[in-house]
N, C-alpha and C positions, 0 to 999 in steps of 0.2 A: 683314327678316323674322327672327323669333326662331328660334333653333336648335331643331330637333326631334330628340329622341333617337331612336336606331335602333329601339328597341322599338316606338315609335309610327309612325315613318316606314315601317318594313317590316312593319307589321301586315297579316296576310293579308286580302285583299278578296274572294277567291273560295274555294270549297271546295277547289279544287286546290292552293291556296297554304298550306293548313294542314299543318304538318309532323308526320309520324309518327302521324296519326290517320285513316288510310285507312278503317278499318272504320266509324267514326262518320260521316264525311262521305259515304261511299257510301250508307249507310243513309238519311241525310237526303235526299240527292238522289233516290234511288229512291222515297221516300215522297212527295216533291213531284211526281215524274213520274206516279206511280200515283194521285194524288189521295187519299192516306191520311195527311194531316197531322193529328197528334193535337192535342187541345186543351191539353195540358200536357206539358212536357218537363223532365227533371232531368238536368243535365250535371254529372257528378261526376268528380273526379280531382285530382292534385297541382296545385300552383300553377304558373302560367306555361306550361300545355300547350295552351291554346286553347279553354277553355270559354266564356268571355264572347265571344271573337272569333267562335266558331262560332254563338253565339246571334245576334250582329249579322248575320252572313252569312245565317242562316236568315230573319231579319226582312227583309233586303233581297230575298231570293229570293221571299218571299211578297208583297212590295209593289212589286216593280220595275215601273215604268210603261212601260218599253219593250216589255214582253211583254203578251199578252192576258190572262194569268193568272199564277198562281205558276209560276216557272221555276227549274230547278236551276242556271241560269247567269245570275245578275243582270248587268246591263250595266255597272253601276258609274258611269254617266254621267248618268242621269236625276236629277231633283230628289230623288226618294225615296231612291235609292241614296246620293247625296252627303250628304243631310241625316242619314241613319241612320249613315253612316260617321263623320260629325262629331259625332254625339250630340245633334242639335237638331231631330229630327223630332217633330212634335206627337203623332203617333199611336204612336210607339215610345217607351215610358217606361222608363228605366233607374233602378232603385231599389237603393240600398245598404241591405241588411237591418240592418247595424249602426246606421244612422241611424234607420231606421223600425222599431225593435224593438217599440215599444209598440202595443197593439191599436188605440188611437184613431187613430194615424197610418196604420195599415194600412187601417182603414175609410175614412179621409178620402182617401187617395191612390189606393187600388186599388178598393175595393168601391163607393164612391160613383160612380166613373167607368165602371163596367162597362156600364151601360145606354146610355151615350152612344155613338153610332155613330162610326166614323172620320171625321176631317175631310176627308182626301184619299185615304189609302191604303185598301187592301182590308181589312186586318186591324188591329185595335188590339192591340199587342204589349206585354206587361209582362215586362221582363227584371229578375229579382230576383237580385242578386249576393250571394254568401255567405248564402244563404237559411237556413242552419242557425242563424244568430244570432237569428232571430225567436223571440219568446217563445211559450210553449205556447198562450196565449190568442190570439196572432196567427195561429198555425197553425189553431186551431179556427175563427177567423173566416174564414180563406181556404178552409177545407175544402169548403164547399158551392159556392163560386164555382169552385174548380178542378174539382169533379166535374161540374157542369152550367153551364158558362159560356155566354154568348150566342154565337151562331155566328160573330160577327166578332171574338172575343177569343181570343188564344193566350198562355198563360203559359210562360215559359222561366226556369228556376231553375238557378243555378250554385252549386256548393258544393265545398269541399275536405274536408268531413267528412260523408259520406253517412249514417253511422250515427246522426247526431244529428237527422236528419229523421224525423218520425213515420211509422210504417208506413201510416197512413191517407192521408198525402199521396203516398207512394211508390206505393201501390197504384192511385192514380188518375192516375198520370203514366207516361210512357215514360222509362225511366232509361237514359242513355248514359254509359258509364264511359270516361273518357279515360286513356290510359296515359302513363307517363314516356317521354320521347323518348330514343332511343339516342344515344350519343356520336357515332357515325358520321353520323347524320342532322343533328345539331346542327352538327358540323364542316363538313358539306357545305353547309348553309344559310349558315354564316358565310363560307365560301369564295365562295359566290355573291354575298353582300352586299359582301365585300371587292373582288371584281372590278367590281361596279357602282359602287362608291365610289372606285375607282382607288387602292386600298391595296395595299401589298406586305407580305404576312404569311407567315411561315414555317409549314410544316405542323406543326412541333412546337408553335408558339405556338397554332395553332388547336386542336390536341389538348388542350393544357393548359386553354384556355378552355372547351372542351366538357366536360372532366372537372370543372372548377369549377362548371359549370352544373347538374350533378347531375340531369339529365333534364328541366330546364326551359328552354324556348327563350327565354323572356323574361329569365331570369337570365343566360343566355349572352349575349344582346344587351346587357344592362346592363353585364356585365363587359367586353365588347368595347368599349363606349363609354368605360369607365374607362381601359382600356389605351391607347386612341387619344388620350385627353387627355394621357397621359404620354409616349408614344413618337412621336406624330405619324403620318405616313403609312407609316412603315416599322416593322414590329413583329417582334421576335424572341422566342424562348422565354424568354430571360433577362429581357426586359422584362415579360413576363406574370408570371414568378415574382416579380419585384421588386414589382410593383404589387399583385398578388392574394395575395402571401404563400404561393404554392404551392411545394411541394417539387419541385425538378427531378429528373427520372428518373436523371440522371447520378449524383447523390449517393446515391440509393437503390441503384443498381447497384454503386457503390463500396462501400457498406456490406455488401452480400451477398458481394461478392468478398473483402473483408477477413475476414468470418466464415468463408467457405470456406477461406481461407488460414490460419485460426486465428491471425491477427495481432492480438494484443491492443493494442499501441501504435497501430496504424492505426485500430482501433475507437475509442480515446479521441480521436484526432485528428479523425475524422469527426464524432464527437459534438460536439466543440468547434466545427467548421465550421458545424454546424447551429445552434448557439447564436449564433455570430457573425452568421449570416445572418438572425437574427431569426425563425426558423421556430417555429411553434407545435409543441411536441414531441408533443402528442397527434395533431396532423395528420401529423407525420412517421411516427408509429407506424401511423396509418391507411393512409398511402400504402405503407409497408412491407408491411402485410397485403395490400394490393391487388397489389403486385408478387409476393408469394409466391403469391397466388391465381392470377395470370397464369402464373407458372412451372408451377404444378401443372396448370393447364388445358392448356398446351402439352405438358407431359410426358405427360398422359393421351391427348391428341389432337394429335399432331405437326402435323396439317394446319393447326391454328390459329396456327402460327408466321407464316403469311402473312397473317393477319387484322390489319389496321392498327388495329382497335379494341382488340385484345389486346396486340399488340406493334407499335409504330411502326416504320416501315421503317428508320430510323437506328439502332435498337437490336437488330436481329435477330441480328447476329453476336455481340454480347455475351451476349444471352439464350441463344443456341445453345451458347456456351461454358459458361455457368453450368449449363445443363441436365445436362451431363456430370458435374457435381460434386455434384449434389443428388439424393438418392433421394426416393421418395414419402414414406417415413417421416420423413426430415429436414424436408421441407416441411410435413408435418402438425404435427410438434413445433414448428417455427418459427412457424406460424400461431397455435398456442395460446399460445406464449410472448409473442408481440407483442401479442396481444389482452389478455393479463393485464397487460402493461406499460402499455398505453394506459389500462386501468382504474385502475391504481395511480397514474398521473400526475395523475389528476383531483384527488386529495387530497394530493399530495406537496408538502411545503414546499420541497424542492430537486429539481425535476424533472430537472435534469441528472444528478444522482447516480443516480437511478432508471434513466435511459436508459443510462448507462454500465454499470451493473451488469447490466441486461437484455442488453446486447450481449455482455458477458463470459459470462453464462449461456448465451447462444445459441452462443458458441464452444465452451463445455463440452459442450453437447448434441451437437455434431458429433463428439465423441470416443466417443459411445456406439456400441457395436457391436450390430447386430441379433442376437437370440438364435440364430436359425437359422445365421447366419454363424459365431457363436462355437462352436456345436456342431460345425460342419464343421471349424473350425480344430482343436478338441480331437481330433476323430477323426483328422485328418491327422497330428497330433503324437503319436498313440497314447495319448491320455489319456482316451478315452471309448470304451465298447463300442459296437459297431455297432447294437445294439438300442435305444440311448438316443436321445433327442432328438425322437422322433416318438410318444412315449407307449408305446413297446414295452416288453417285460419286461426286467428287469435280467439281465445275463448276464456271462460271463467277459470281462474286458477285457485288453488287451495291456499292462498296467502292468508286467509283469515275467514272467520264465519261470516257468510253473507257478502264477502267482498268480491268484486269482479275486477279482472285485469284487462285493460284495453290497450291496443297498440295504436299509437297516433298514426294517421295516414300521412304518407310523405307528401311534400308539396309537389304539385304537378305543373310542369312548365308547358305552356301552350302558345301557339302563335296568335297574333291578333286576329279577331274574327271580323268578317266582312260586315256583319250586322251589328246589333247592339253589343257593346263590350260589357264584360262581366268582371266585377272586382270580387274575388272570393275571399271571404273572411272566415278563418278557422274558428271553431268554438272557443269563446272566451277572448277573441281578438278585439271585440268592440261591438257597438250597436249602431243601427242605422239612424241617421238624423231624421227628425220629424219631416213629414211631407211638406209642410208649409215653410220650413227653414230655407233661407236663401243659400245657394251654393255657388261657387265660382263656375263660370261657363266652361264647358269642355266640348270638344268637337264631336263627340258621339254620345249615345245614350249609355248609362251606366246602370247595371243591375247589381244591387247589393245582396249578397247571399249570406244569410245568417243561420246559425244553428237552430233546430226546432226547439220549442219550449214544451214543457209538460205542466198542465194545469189540472187542478182537482175537478172531478166530474160534477157538474151542476145538477139541477133537478132533472127528473127523468124525461121531461118533455123537451129539454134543451139539447142542442147538439153536443156530442161528445168528441173529444179529440184524442186519437191514439198517439203512440210514441213517435210516429212519423209525421203527424200533422194532417192526417186524412180525416175529412169530415164524415162522420158516421151518424146517421140519424138514429135516435133511440126508438126502437119499435119492438114488435114481438120477435123479430129475427136477429136481435143484436148478437146473441151468442154465436149463432151460425155464421153471421157476417164477420165477426171478429176472428173466428177460427179460419174462415176462408181468406181474409186479408193477411193473417199471420202466415198461412201456408204459401200464398202468392209471394209475400216478402221473402220467405225462406227459399223458394224455388228460383225466383227471378227478381232479385232486389232492384235491378236497373229498371225493369218494366214497372215495378211497383212505384218507384219514385217518380218516373217520368210520365206515367199514364194514370195509374190507379189513384195515387195520392193527389192528383190534380182534379179529380171528380168533385162536383159540387154536392152530390148526394148519392149515396149507395143504399139500396133497399133490397131486402129479401122478401119477395112476395110469393109465397107458396113455393112453386117449383121454378121460380124465376129469380135471377139476381139482376137488378137494374142499376146501371151506372149512368148518372145524369151529368152532362157536361154543358158549359155555356156555349152559346152560338159561336163565339170566337174560337172555341176549342174543338171545331169539327174534326181537325186532324187527329186529335186524341181519341175521338169516337171511332175513327177509321182504324187506328192502331188497335183499339179494343176488339173491333170486329175481326181483324186479321189474327188475333190471338185466341179466338173462340175454339179452334180445334184442340188446344191443350187446356184452355181455361175451363170449359164445360166438364171434361173428365175430372179435373182437379176439384171442381165444386161438388160433383157427385161423390167423389171419394171423401170429402170433408163432411157432407151432410148425410150421406148414406142413401141418397135417392137421386134419381135423374134430375138434373138441373139444366135450365136454359139461361145463357148469359146474354143480356141485351144492353146496348148502348144507345142512349137517347140524348137529344139536345134540349136543354131546358128553355122554357119560354122567356123572352126578354122582359126585364123589369126596368122601370124608370129610375134613373139615378137621382139621388137626393140633391136638392139645391145647396149651393154653398160649397165650401171647401170639401174636397173629397178625402175621406180618411184613408190612411194607409191600408192597402190590401194585404192582410195577413195570410192570404192563401186559404186553401181548404182547411176547415177545422178551426178557423179563427173566431167563429161565432157571428161574423158579419153576414148580412144578407147578400146573396149572390147578386152581382151586378150584370147588366146587359153588356153586350159588346161595346167597347170604347177604344179610343186610340191607345190608352194605357194598357188595356187588356190585350190589344193586338200586339203591342210592343213586348209584353210578357210572353205571349204565344210565340212570337218570332224568336225570342231568346231561348225558349224551351225547344223550339224546333231545330235550333242550330246543332249540327252533328258534334261539334267540339264541346258544346255545353253538355250534351247528353253524355259524352265520354267522361267529362269532369264529374258529373253527378253520379256516374256509376262508380268512379274511383273514390270519391269523398262523400260521406253521408251528410250532405247539405241540401237545403231547399231554397228556391228563389222566393224571397219574402217581399221585395218591392222592386219595381221597375219604373224608372222615371226618364222622360225625354227632356234633355236640357237644351 
C-alpha cells in the first residue's frame, strides 16, 4: 500500500477531531440538532485550519445512512460516510474554483445539475474550494441558485480571502470564520500523533514544529512528515532546526546575553555562527523580535513565565536571569531596532554586515541612561536643583556656596502688533541709545525693552529701587511694604510687572496701602481696583492686620523745559512727569495684550518708548 502522508492520514473525521475551531463546530452541530441547516455556507479563514475538512464532515453529518436523519455525530462506517471521506460520493461534488473559473463551466457542472435529485443520499452537496477565484460572471450565475436552491441542495464554499467574495453572495450565506490555531494546540496534536505512530520526539522539537506551522495544522503535519524523513523515529530539536532551517532558541538567548554583557566580540562570533549554520538572517531577526516580545510579555505579566507557549520549560531559568538585566525601555528599543534591521536585510547586498552592525547598535543602546535616572544622578551629585526634572521652576542649585543657577528664558515669537512695535532685548544684548541721538526713520514706534538694573540704596529720604525696578518711597512702612511687594511678586509675577511695578509711589499709611499712578495710567489704577478682592487679604496676611488697598491718580506736574531725559520708569529716581504723548505711547504699549504676554514670559521692563 502506498504511503499516506500524515496530513491525510490524520485528517479529522468528526467535528470533535477538528483542532482549535470549537466555536464553528459547535454551531454546526447545534444547527443539525435543531433542524436549522442553511442552504449555503461560507467557511473563511487561513490555510490549513480545517475549512474543507469541516465541509466534508458536515456533508457526512447530513447524509449518514446509519441515522434516521441528519446527525451531529456521523458514524464514519456507512457507505455514505466512507465515500464522502474518500471523495467519491456521487451526491457530494467537490469543485476547485481555480479550475472552474469560467461561467460556462459553472453552468455545466453546478447549475445544470441542481434539478437532479440525489442518487442515494439525502442532500446533494456542492463543496466549492477557493471560491474567491470564480469570475464575476460566475458569481452572478450562482447568485439565484444560492438564494433559492432546491430543498435537497446545500452549497458549502471555502475561501482564504473572504473580502474577494461579492456581498451579494455573502448576504445569502451563513459565514463561519476559522481562526489560526495556537502553538499549544498544534504541539498537543503532534504529541498525540507521535504517540499513536510510536515516535520519540522531544518537547523542544514539537515546539519548533508548532512555531514553524504558523497557526496551520496542515502545515505542521507536513513539516512533521519532512522531519520524520530525515531523523527517523527519534527526533530532537537540532533535527528540526537542521531540516526546517529554524533558528534554535539557544542561539537567540546567547545573542541577548552577549548584548546584555555589552560584549562586541561575542556578538561578531554569534553572527558568524548564524551564517555558518545557513540561517536566513531575516528569519533570525524575526525570531529575535519574537524572543524580545516574549521577554516583554513575561516582564509585564510574570505569571506567563510558566506558560509553555511563551517560555518552554527548558528555557525558564535563562529567561528569568535575562529579565533582571532588561528594562521595559530596553526591550522596546530592541524591538524597534531589530524590526528595522529585518527590513534593511531585504535589500542588503551583504546581509552579514548589516546584522553585525545592528548587533553593535543594540549594544550601544544598552548604554543609554533613562532621563529620569540621569536627573536623579545629577541631584545626588549636587549638579541639579531639586525643582528640575519634573517640569518645576528653576531655582537655586547647590553648584557652589552662594551661587544661583538660572534658566535663560526661551525667545518668544510674536506677530506684529497693531500699535507701537516693541523690540525686545534680552539681558546683556545691548543698551538703548540716548534719547537725543538721531535714528533712522521707521514706519512705527519702537519700544526698547532692557533688563532692570540694581543700584545701591541712597540716603534714607531718597527713593529706593527694588530688584524689579519699582519705586518705593522710604518711610516708616518700608519693611511691610517690601514684604507685601515680594509676596505679590511671588503670587502673581505678571500682575506685579504690568501694574504694581508701574506705580509712581507706593506708601503704607497705617491700615492702608496707597498706590499712586500718573494720570496717563488710569487703566493701571482700574486694574488695581479689580485686584482688591485678593490683594487686601494678601496685605492682611503679610502685615498681620486688616489692610485697605487704594489706587489713586497723582497730580500732574509741569515738565522741565529743554530736552526731555529718558524715562527710566518707576524707581529711576526721576520726578514723575505729567501725562504726555510719550507717556501715552508707553501706556499704549503696556496695554497691548501681546506685550503683556511677553512681559509675563520674560522678566523684562519697558525702559523707553519713542515715537519716530
